[in-house]
C-alpha positions as CSV (number, residue, x, y, z in Angstrom):
1,M,0.0,0.0,0.0
2,N,1.5,3.3,-1.2
3,A,4.8,1.5,-2.0
4,T,7.3,3.0,-4.4
5,W,9.3,0.9,-6.8
6,K,12.1,2.9,-8.4
7,V,13.1,1.4,-11.8
8,E,15.6,2.0,-14.6
9,P,14.4,2.3,-18.2
10,N,14.7,-0.5,-20.8
11,K,15.5,-3.1,-18.2
12,T,14.0,-6.5,-17.3
13,Y,13.5,-7.2,-13.6
14,F,13.0,-10.6,-12.0
15,V,10.3,-10.1,-9.3
16,R,9.1,-12.6,-6.7
17,L,5.5,-12.1,-5.8
18,L,4.2,-13.7,-2.6
19,N,0.8,-13.6,-0.9
20,I,1.7,-13.8,2.8
21,G,-1.8,-12.9,4.0
22,G,-4.1,-15.0,6.2
23,F,-7.3,-14.8,4.2
24,V,-8.1,-13.0,0.9
25,S,-6.7,-13.5,-2.5
26,Q,-5.4,-10.5,-4.4
27,Y,-5.6,-9.2,-8.0
28,I,-2.3,-7.5,-9.1
29,W,-1.9,-5.4,-12.2
30,M,0.2,-2.5,-13.6
31,E,-0.5,0.5,-15.8
32,D,0.8,-0.2,-19.3
33,H,3.2,-3.0,-18.1
34,N,2.8,-6.7,-18.4
35,F,3.9,-9.7,-16.3
36,T,5.7,-12.6,-17.8
37,V,5.2,-15.6,-15.5
38,V,8.3,-18.0,-15.4
39,E,7.9,-19.7,-12.0
40,A,5.1,-20.8,-9.7
41,D,5.7,-22.2,-6.2
42,G,9.3,-23.0,-7.1
43,I,8.5,-24.8,-10.3
44,Y,9.8,-23.1,-13.5
45,V,7.2,-22.9,-16.2
46,E,7.1,-21.9,-19.9
47,K,6.8,-18.1,-20.3
48,N,3.3,-16.9,-20.0
49,E,2.5,-13.2,-20.5
50,T,-0.5,-11.7,-18.7
51,S,-1.8,-8.2,-17.7
52,M,-3.1,-9.4,-14.3
53,I,-2.2,-11.9,-11.7
54,Y,-4.6,-13.6,-9.3
55,I,-2.6,-14.8,-6.3
56,T,-4.2,-16.7,-3.4
57,V,-2.8,-17.1,0.1
58,A,0.5,-19.0,0.2
59,Q,1.1,-18.9,-3.6
60,R,4.4,-17.6,-5.0
61,Y,5.2,-16.4,-8.5
62,G,8.4,-15.5,-10.3
63,L,7.8,-12.7,-12.8
64,L,9.7,-10.9,-15.5
65,I,8.8,-7.2,-15.8
66,T,10.4,-5.1,-18.6
67,T,10.4,-1.4,-18.2
68,K,9.8,1.3,-20.8
69,N,12.4,3.4,-22.6
70,E,10.8,6.7,-21.7
71,T,11.2,8.3,-18.2
72,D,8.8,11.2,-18.6
73,R,6.1,9.8,-16.3
74,N,5.4,7.2,-13.6
75,Y,2.9,4.4,-13.6
76,A,0.4,2.8,-11.1
77,F,1.0,-0.6,-9.6
78,M,-2.4,-1.8,-8.4
79,T,-3.8,-4.4,-6.0
80,A,-7.4,-5.4,-5.2
81,V,-9.1,-7.7,-2.7
82,D,-11.1,-10.6,-4.1
83,T,-14.4,-9.4,-2.6
84,T,-16.2,-12.7,-3.4
85,M,-14.4,-14.2,-0.4
86,L,-16.0,-11.7,2.0
87,D,-19.4,-12.4,3.5
88,L,-19.5,-8.7,4.5
89,I,-17.2,-5.8,3.8
90,P,-16.4,-3.5,6.8
91,D,-16.6,0.2,6.1
92,A,-13.0,0.7,7.0
93,L,-11.6,-2.0,4.7
94,Q,-9.7,-0.5,1.8
95,L,-10.3,-2.9,-1.1
96,N,-8.0,-1.3,-3.7
97,T,-4.5,0.1,-3.2
98,T,-2.3,2.1,-5.4
99,N,1.5,1.7,-5.5
100,Y,3.9,3.4,-7.8
101,I,6.4,2.4,-10.5
102,V,8.7,5.4,-10.5
103,Y,10.8,6.3,-13.5
104,N,11.1,10.0,-12.7
105,E,11.1,11.3,-9.1
106,D,10.4,14.8,-10.3
107,A,7.2,13.7,-12.1
108,D,3.8,13.4,-10.5
109,L,2.7,10.1,-8.9
110,P,0.0,8.4,-11.0
111,K,-3.6,8.1,-10.2
112,P,-5.3,4.7,-9.7
113,F,-5.6,2.6,-12.9
114,P,-8.6,0.3,-13.7
115,P,-8.1,-3.5,-13.9
116,P,-8.0,-5.5,-17.1
117,D,-10.9,-7.7,-18.0
118,T,-9.2,-11.1,-17.4
119,Y,-6.4,-12.6,-15.2
120,L,-4.0,-15.5,-15.5
121,D,-5.6,-18.9,-14.8
122,D,-2.7,-20.9,-13.4
123,F,-4.3,-24.2,-14.6
124,Y,-2.9,-23.5,-18.1
125,L,0.7,-23.0,-17.0
126,K,3.1,-25.6,-18.5
127,P,6.1,-27.0,-16.6
128,L,9.4,-26.1,-18.2
129,D,10.7,-29.6,-17.7
130,N,7.9,-31.0,-19.9
131,T,6.7,-33.4,-17.2
132,T,3.7,-35.4,-18.5
133,I,0.7,-36.5,-16.5
134,L,1.5,-39.3,-14.0
135,D,0.0,-42.8,-14.6
136,D,-3.5,-43.6,-13.3
137,A,-3.8,-43.5,-9.6
138,D,-3.1,-46.4,-7.4
139,Y,-5.1,-44.8,-4.5
140,T,-7.7,-42.1,-4.6
141,I,-8.6,-39.9,-1.6
142,T,-11.9,-38.2,-1.9
143,L,-12.6,-35.3,0.4
144,D,-15.9,-33.4,0.8
145,V,-15.6,-29.9,2.2
146,V,-18.4,-28.7,4.5
147,M,-18.7,-25.9,7.1
148,D,-21.1,-26.6,9.9
149,N,-21.8,-26.2,13.7
150,L,-21.2,-28.8,16.4
151,G,-23.0,-29.3,19.7
152,N,-21.0,-26.6,21.5
153,G,-22.5,-24.0,19.1
154,I,-19.2,-23.2,17.3
155,N,-18.7,-23.4,13.5
156,Y,-16.2,-25.9,12.3
157,A,-14.7,-27.0,8.9
158,F,-14.9,-30.6,7.8
159,F,-13.4,-33.1,5.4
160,N,-15.8,-36.0,5.2
161,N,-17.6,-34.9,8.3
162,I,-14.4,-35.0,10.4
163,T,-12.9,-31.8,11.7
164,Y,-9.2,-32.3,12.5
165,V,-8.4,-32.6,16.2
166,K,-4.8,-32.7,17.4
167,P,-3.9,-36.1,18.8
168,K,-2.2,-36.5,22.2
169,V,0.9,-37.9,20.5
170,P,2.2,-36.1,17.5
171,T,1.5,-38.2,14.4
172,L,5.1,-38.4,13.3
173,M,6.0,-39.8,16.7
174,T,3.2,-42.4,16.5
175,A,4.6,-43.5,13.1
176,L,8.1,-43.9,14.6
177,S,6.9,-45.9,17.7
178,A,4.1,-48.1,16.3
179,G,6.3,-50.7,14.5
180,E,4.5,-52.7,11.9
181,L,1.2,-51.2,13.1
182,A,2.3,-47.8,11.6
183,T,0.8,-48.9,8.3
184,N,-2.7,-49.1,10.0
185,A,-4.4,-45.7,9.8
186,M,-6.3,-46.5,13.0
187,V,-3.3,-45.9,15.3
188,Y,-3.3,-42.2,14.2
189,G,-6.7,-41.6,15.7
190,S,-10.3,-41.2,14.5
191,N,-10.2,-37.4,14.4
192,T,-7.0,-36.7,12.5
193,N,-8.2,-37.7,9.0
194,S,-5.0,-39.7,8.5
195,F,-4.4,-41.6,5.2
196,V,-1.5,-44.1,5.0
197,L,0.3,-44.0,1.6
198,Q,2.4,-46.8,0.2
199,P,5.8,-45.9,-1.3
200,N,5.8,-44.9,-5.0
201,D,2.1,-45.1,-5.3
202,V,0.4,-42.6,-7.5
203,I,-2.2,-40.7,-5.4
204,D,-5.2,-38.8,-6.6
205,V,-6.8,-36.3,-4.2
206,V,-10.3,-35.3,-5.2
207,V,-11.7,-32.3,-3.3
208,N,-15.5,-31.7,-3.6
209,N,-16.4,-28.3,-2.4
210,K,-19.9,-28.2,-0.9
211,D,-19.2,-24.7,0.5
212,T,-20.1,-21.5,-1.3
213,G,-16.6,-20.0,-0.7
214,R,-13.3,-20.2,-2.6
215,H,-10.6,-22.1,-0.7
216,P,-6.8,-22.1,-1.3
217,F,-5.4,-25.6,-0.6
218,H,-1.8,-26.3,0.2
219,M,0.1,-29.6,0.5
220,H,3.3,-30.1,2.5
221,G,6.1,-32.3,1.3
222,H,5.1,-32.4,-2.4
223,V,4.2,-30.5,-5.5
224,F,1.2,-32.0,-7.2
225,Q,-0.2,-31.9,-10.7
226,L,-3.5,-30.1,-11.0
227,I,-5.2,-32.3,-13.6
228,E,-8.7,-30.8,-13.3
229,R,-10.5,-27.8,-11.7
230,H,-14.2,-27.4,-12.4
231,P,-15.4,-23.9,-12.9
232,E,-17.3,-22.0,-10.2
233,V,-20.9,-23.0,-9.6
234,P,-23.4,-20.1,-8.8
235,D,-24.8,-20.0,-5.2
236,D,-28.3,-20.8,-6.4
237,Q,-27.3,-24.1,-8.0
238,E,-26.4,-27.5,-6.5
239,H,-22.7,-28.3,-6.0
240,V,-21.0,-30.3,-8.7
241,A,-19.0,-33.3,-7.5
242,F,-16.3,-35.2,-9.4
243,N,-17.6,-38.1,-11.5
244,A,-14.9,-40.5,-12.5
245,S,-16.8,-41.5,-15.6
246,D,-17.8,-38.0,-16.8
247,H,-15.2,-35.3,-16.5
248,A,-13.2,-32.9,-18.6
249,E,-10.2,-34.1,-20.6
250,W,-7.0,-34.0,-18.5
251,P,-4.0,-32.2,-19.9
252,E,-1.0,-34.0,-21.2
253,K,1.4,-31.7,-19.4
254,P,-0.4,-30.4,-16.3
255,M,0.8,-27.5,-14.2
256,H,2.3,-28.6,-10.9
257,R,2.8,-26.5,-7.8
258,D,1.9,-26.8,-4.0
259,T,-1.0,-24.3,-3.6
260,V,-4.1,-24.0,-5.7
261,W,-7.5,-22.5,-5.2
262,L,-10.8,-24.5,-5.3
263,E,-13.8,-22.8,-6.8
264,P,-17.2,-22.6,-4.9
265,L,-19.6,-25.6,-5.1
266,S,-17.2,-27.4,-7.5
267,Y,-14.3,-29.8,-7.4
268,M,-10.6,-30.3,-8.3
269,V,-8.4,-33.3,-8.8
270,L,-4.7,-33.3,-7.7
271,R,-2.2,-36.1,-8.5
272,F,1.3,-36.8,-7.1
273,K,3.6,-39.7,-6.5
274,A,4.5,-40.9,-3.0
275,T,8.2,-40.6,-3.1
276,N,8.9,-38.6,0.1
277,P,8.5,-40.6,3.3
278,G,7.0,-38.4,6.1
279,V,3.9,-37.0,7.7
280,W,2.5,-34.3,5.5
281,M,-0.5,-32.0,6.0
282,F,-2.9,-31.1,3.3
283,H,-5.1,-28.2,4.4
284,C,-6.9,-25.0,3.6
285,H,-4.6,-22.0,3.9
286,L,-7.3,-19.6,5.2
287,E,-5.8,-19.5,8.6
288,W,-9.0,-19.8,10.7
289,H,-10.3,-22.6,8.4
290,L,-7.2,-24.6,9.4
291,D,-8.0,-23.7,13.0
292,Q,-11.5,-24.9,12.4
293,G,-10.2,-28.3,11.4
294,L,-10.0,-28.3,7.5
295,A,-7.0,-30.5,7.3
296,I,-5.9,-34.1,6.7
297,L,-2.6,-36.0,7.3
298,L,-0.8,-38.0,4.7
299,V,1.3,-40.6,6.5
300,E,3.6,-41.5,3.6
301,D,5.6,-44.8,3.8
302,P,5.6,-45.1,7.6
303,I,8.1,-48.0,7.5
304,G,10.4,-45.8,5.4
305,I,10.0,-43.1,8.1
306,Q,11.2,-45.6,10.8
307,N,14.2,-46.5,8.6
308,D,15.2,-42.9,7.9
309,P,17.9,-41.8,10.4
310,R,17.1,-38.2,9.6
311,Q,13.6,-38.5,11.1
312,Q,14.6,-40.2,14.4
313,L,14.1,-38.5,17.8
314,N,17.4,-37.9,19.6
315,D,17.6,-37.6,23.4
316,N,17.4,-33.8,23.3
317,S,14.1,-34.1,21.3
318,K,12.7,-36.5,23.9
319,Q,13.7,-34.3,26.8
320,I,12.0,-31.3,25.2
321,C,8.8,-33.3,24.7
322,E,8.8,-34.5,28.3
323,K,9.3,-30.9,29.6
324,A,6.4,-29.7,27.4
325,G,4.2,-32.6,28.6
326,V,4.0,-34.1,25.1
327,P,4.3,-37.9,24.9
328,W,6.8,-39.0,22.2
329,E,5.5,-42.5,21.7
330,G,2.2,-44.3,21.5
331,N,-0.9,-44.0,19.4
332,A,-3.2,-40.9,19.1
333,A,-4.6,-41.6,22.6
334,G,-1.1,-41.9,24.2
335,N,-1.5,-45.7,24.5
336,N,2.0,-47.2,24.0
337,T,1.1,-50.8,25.0
338,D,-1.8,-51.5,22.7
339,F,-1.7,-49.2,19.7
340,L,-5.2,-50.3,18.5
341,V,-6.9,-49.1,21.7
342,L,-7.9,-45.5,21.4
343,T,-9.7,-45.0,24.6
344,G,-9.3,-41.4,25.8
345,E,-8.2,-39.9,22.5
346,N,-9.0,-36.3,21.6
347,V,-12.2,-36.1,19.5
348,Q,-14.5,-33.5,18.1
349,H,-17.6,-32.2,19.9
350,A,-20.8,-34.1,19.4
351,P,-23.1,-32.9,16.6
352,L,-26.0,-30.6,17.1
353,P,-29.1,-32.6,18.3
354,A,-31.6,-33.4,15.6
355,G,-34.5,-32.3,17.9
356,F,-35.2,-31.2,21.4
357,T,-32.8,-32.4,24.2
358,A,-34.2,-33.6,27.5
359,R,-33.3,-30.2,29.0
360,G,-35.0,-28.4,26.2
361,I,-38.2,-30.5,26.7
362,V,-38.3,-29.7,30.4
363,A,-37.8,-26.0,29.7
364,L,-40.6,-26.1,27.1
365,V,-43.0,-27.8,29.5
366,F,-42.3,-25.3,32.4
367,S,-42.6,-22.4,30.0
368,C,-46.0,-23.7,28.8
369,I,-47.2,-24.2,32.4
370,A,-46.1,-20.7,33.4
371,G,-47.9,-19.2,30.3
372,I,-51.1,-21.1,31.1
373,L,-51.1,-20.0,34.7
374,G,-50.4,-16.4,33.7
375,V,-53.3,-16.3,31.2
376,T,-55.6,-17.9,33.8
377,C,-54.8,-15.3,36.5
378,I,-55.4,-12.5,34.0
379,A,-58.8,-14.0,33.0
380,I,-59.9,-14.5,36.5
381,Y,-59.0,-11.0,37.5
382,G,-60.6,-9.5,34.4
383,M,-64.0,-11.2,35.0
384,S,-64.2,-10.5,38.7
385,D,-66.2,-7.5,40.2
386,V,-64.0,-4.6,41.0
387,N,-64.7,-2.6,44.2
388,E,-63.6,0.8,43.0
389,E,-63.6,2.3,46.5
390,K,-61.3,-0.5,47.7
391,V,-59.0,-0.1,44.8
392,A,-58.8,3.7,45.4
393,Q,-57.9,3.0,49.0
394,D,-55.2,0.5,48.1
395,L,-53.7,3.1,45.6
396,D,-54.0,5.8,48.2
397,V,-56.2,7.9,45.9
398,D,-58.9,10.2,47.3
399,V,-61.9,9.8,45.1
400,D,-65.5,10.9,45.8
401,M,-67.3,7.9,44.4
402,E,-70.8,9.6,44.3
403,E,-69.3,12.7,42.5
404,S,-67.7,10.3,40.0
405,E,-70.9,8.5,39.3
406,D,-72.8,11.8,38.8
407,S,-70.1,13.0,36.4
408,E,-70.3,9.8,34.4
409,T,-74.1,10.1,34.1
410,K,-73.9,13.7,33.0
411,Y,-71.3,12.8,30.3
412,A,-73.4,10.1,29.0
413,E,-76.5,12.3,28.8
414,E,-74.5,15.0,26.9
415,S,-73.1,12.5,24.5
416,C,-76.5,11.1,23.7
417,S,-78.0,14.6,23.2
418,S,-75.0,15.5,20.9
419,Y,-75.5,12.3,18.8
420,A,-79.3,13.0,18.5
421,A,-78.7,16.6,17.3
422,T,-76.1,15.4,14.8
423,S,-78.3,12.7,13.3
424,T,-81.2,15.1,12.6
425,R,-79.1,17.3,10.3
């Protein structure tokens, strides 16, 4: 915001562009200058020239920007928030910002510049190494994205109705201590969404978005091939899920990187090869969506992890865990004698009840009784004879009851006479 980039004329700059935010994607464009994309998330790609970049949280781009020969004026360098990601827009939120490409410090700074009509779709980037699409998947992980409340009244994010809950023993340490049982996903807990991957398998991750928001997804430990991303589906339509027998044609040389966005109410398909033993997280990179549990764990080649001297715990690591109160061996529940017993593990809150709870029924019954009694008391009081003199005494009001009755009689007689006179005209 209000940044100044001093440039020299007729020069090509290599610029690294990173979105280090916690939420919104950004549109980036420049006045009368273009971007030439040559790298995405550390992967070199064939040159692709564009007038505007769309960059979601955690994405990185390498760009070539060539300056002009003339130095008589300066140019705007613009950013704008993707407002479709905002449920509401605070009055104080500045959606557009103007920055400055400065050729001439004596010239005026430029005014804001309107955006181009289109932006780069990273799906169409081609890897410079000409890597072709991997073979058909050996194992497919299908994930449905949902946002919903649980019984404690808090909103959570879910993959396949599971919101990630941290286990008592970190998953890498379970993999290291479980022996042959490390290949059984059960030892990692029922609320960690852990998937065990066999070495060198080709893995497809299918993500079906049942939410109306756009999500940036990031994978640790790998770059993946984005082999399909369905277009955005409007809010007033049903979500479109991946159909293995009816989908778009997959590219021969798909783009690969480690962070991509998923369109609302649609799906995407990622593909990678399990060649990196470790425990890797795949998660939404909107920070509070990760806090809400939108994550899975990929336990890749757990036996390979155990045989890798680089991933072993040394004595210092164990001492740190013990001082922090974190067990360094055992299953997700901390059980290091029977890894298949998960009693006492950390789990998500119970779902919202489908109907009234017992406490709700009791409250409803007593509310009804109180209402009936109240209405009954009002009815009895309303139909009973009222002793005006007694009421006046109770309210400490001095009223001459006889004078009051005479006044009421006189008012009634006058009203009748007035009405008779009016009706004869």
